[in-house]
N, C-alpha and C positions, 0 to 999 in steps of 0.2 A: 136784384138784391132784395132781401127780405127785411123790410124796415122794422118788423116786429121781433126780429131776433135779438136776444139780449146781448148787450155789449160785453166786451172782455173786462172782467173785474180785476183791477191791479192787485197783485199779491203783496200783502204787507209783510215787511221783514220783521221777524220776531226779535225783540230786544233781548240781548244776552244778559246774563246776571251781572249785577253791579260788582265791580272788582272788590276783593277783600282789602282790608287795611294794608296787609302785607304786599299785595299786588299793586295797590295804589302807590305805595312808597317806591316799589321797584320800578314802576313806570316812570316816576319823576326822576329817579336816579339815572335811568337810561337816557331820558330826555336831556337831563343836565349834561351828561357826558357827551351828548350829541350837540351841545352848544346852546341849549334852551335855558336862558337865565331865569325865565319866569317859572320854570319847573322847580328850580332850587328855591326860589322865593316862596313857593307853596310849601316846600318842606320846612323852611324856616318858620313860616306862619304856624304850621301845625305843631312844631316841637320846641318853639322858643320858650314857652312857659316851663316845660319839662326841664330843659337845660338850665334855665334861670334858677329853678328850685334847687337843683344839684349844686350850682355855682354858689348860691346863697348859703348853703349849709357849710361850705368851706370858707367863705369870706366874711359872712355875717355883716355885710355892708352892701347896701343897694347899688351904689355906684361901681364898686369893685365887681359885684356880681354881674352887672350889665356889661362891663368890660370883658369879664371872663366868658360871658355868653357869646359875645362877638368873636372873641379869640377861638372859642370852641367851634363855632360855625365856619370860621376861616379854615381851621384844621380839617373839619369835616369835608369842606369843598376840595381842599388839597388832596385828601386821601380817598376821595370818592371812588376812584378807579380800583382801589383795593377792596372795596366792599363786595362780599360774596353773598348772594341771595339765599344761601343755605340757612343763615341766621336772620332774625328779624332786624329791620333797619333801626327800630327804636332801641334795641339792645346794643347794637353796634354803636349807635350815637351816644348812648348813656355811658358806654365804656370810655369813649373819648372825653366826654364831659367830666367824668370822674377822674381820669388821668390828668386833665387840665387843672382840676381842683387840687390834686395832690402836688402837681408841679408848682402851682401858685403858692401853696403853703411852704414848700421847700425853698422857693425863690425868695420869699420874704423872711426866711429863717426864723419863723415863729410858729407856734401851734395854731391850728385853725380854730376860729371862734364859731362853734356850732350854734345855729340860731335856736336857742332854747328860751331866752327871755321873750323873744318875739314869736315863739311857736308855742302858744298856750296849750296845744294838744297834749303836751307832756305833763306840765304842772297841773292842768285842769283834770287830768286823769286821777290824780291822787288827792287834790284838794277840791271838795265840792263847792259849786257856785252857790250864791245866795238863792234861797228858795228850793234848792235841791235837798234830797234826803241825805242825812249824814251828820256827823258831829259839827256843831257850830264852833267857829274859831274865835268869836268875840271881836272886839274893836280892833285887835291887832292882826286880823286876817290878811289884809293886803300886805302888810309888812312881812308877815310870815311867808306868804306866797312868794314875795320878791326874794326873800332870803333863800327859800328853797330853790328858786330858779337859778340863783347865783351858785348855790352848792352843786346843783346838777351840772351847770355849765363848767365849773372848775373840774369836776370829776371826769366829765367827758373829754375836756381839754387835756387831761393828764394821760389819756389813752394814747398808745402809739398810733401812727398813721394807719397801719393796716387794720388794727382793731377798731379804731374810730370809724373808718370807712364802712366796715361791715355793720357796725352798730347803727350808724346813721341811715344807711340804705335799708336795713331791715326794720329797725324799731321806730324810726322817725318817718321814713318814706313808705314803709310797708311793702318793700320789694321782696318777692319770694326768693328762697335759697337758690333755685336754679338760675334765675335771672341775675342775681348777684354774682354767681360763679362765672356767668358769661361776661358780665360787665368788667369784673376784675381779672378775668382770665385765670381763675383758680378752680380747684375741684369743689364740689358741694361739701365734701368732708372737711376741706380747709375752711370753708365759710362757716360751718357749724363749730369747728374748733375755735376759730377767732371770736365768734359770737359768744361762745361759752366763757372764754377768758375775759372778754369785755364785760359780760354780765357779772362774773365773779368779782372783778375789781370794783365795778360800780356798786354792787351789793355791799361790799365791805366798806366802801367810802361813804355810802349814804345810809347805812343802817342806823346811825344815830339821829337821822332826820325823819326816817320813814319806818313804818311797821312792815312786817313781812308781806301782808296782803297788798299794801301800797307799792312795795318794791316789785312784786310780781306783775302788777298792772303796768308800772312804769317801764319795766324791762321787757314787756311783751310776753311774759311767760304765762300769764293768765289766759290770753287769747289762744296761744298754742296748746295749752292744756284743754281748752274747750274744743278745739279742732280735733285733737286726739280722741277726746271722749265721744264726739259725734261719729268719728270714723269707726271706733270700737263698737258703738251702739248699732251702727248701720251693718257692720259685718255680722254682729250677733243676730240681727233680724233676718239677714239673708240666710244664715245658717239654720234658723228656726223654721224658715219657710221652704227650705230645700229638702 
């Protein structure tokens, strides 16, 4: 035996790429269906805040939103075998959460109270904070902001369920058209039509409170205009270089 001969070097197994978010979800879904409760707990931990946000938009109450979140995940667990991996789990989950919100509103026989007073991202878009550039509102600024929040809330509450759902998902949550269509199980054209009617009604209802520029910001039209402008500029540059 040659003691100087080099020993056999063990071959290290190459680590595969980390699973994508979509594959991670799919793995937990399969494991849950195989009886692994811990896998579903992981899905719950990952998506509970997302579901809570959707629930809160419909209930405008923390305790009710918590209850609705639990109800949503119970339904998700019950329907897990119907999930098809062709669509993202997050989209499928959001559809159930939204339907639970709509069912909640119908069951209570009242219009949903959309979280606008407690969601300053809407009123802050049109009323500058102290220290920011823009017209000063004087000592009554806080009162005026509160009144504006109430006016926006009333206007959104007056929307029909189908128009309110699209408006909240797109203009409050920032959800893209394609995902809204999947969540509500409607076409992108229907999403755009409902959003158009919701914006038209809100513009008419709030025109006495806000100027045109502020309305465009509130209704998300300014952001969409900027996106369109950037796309047009990009196409123009591509055409110039081709």
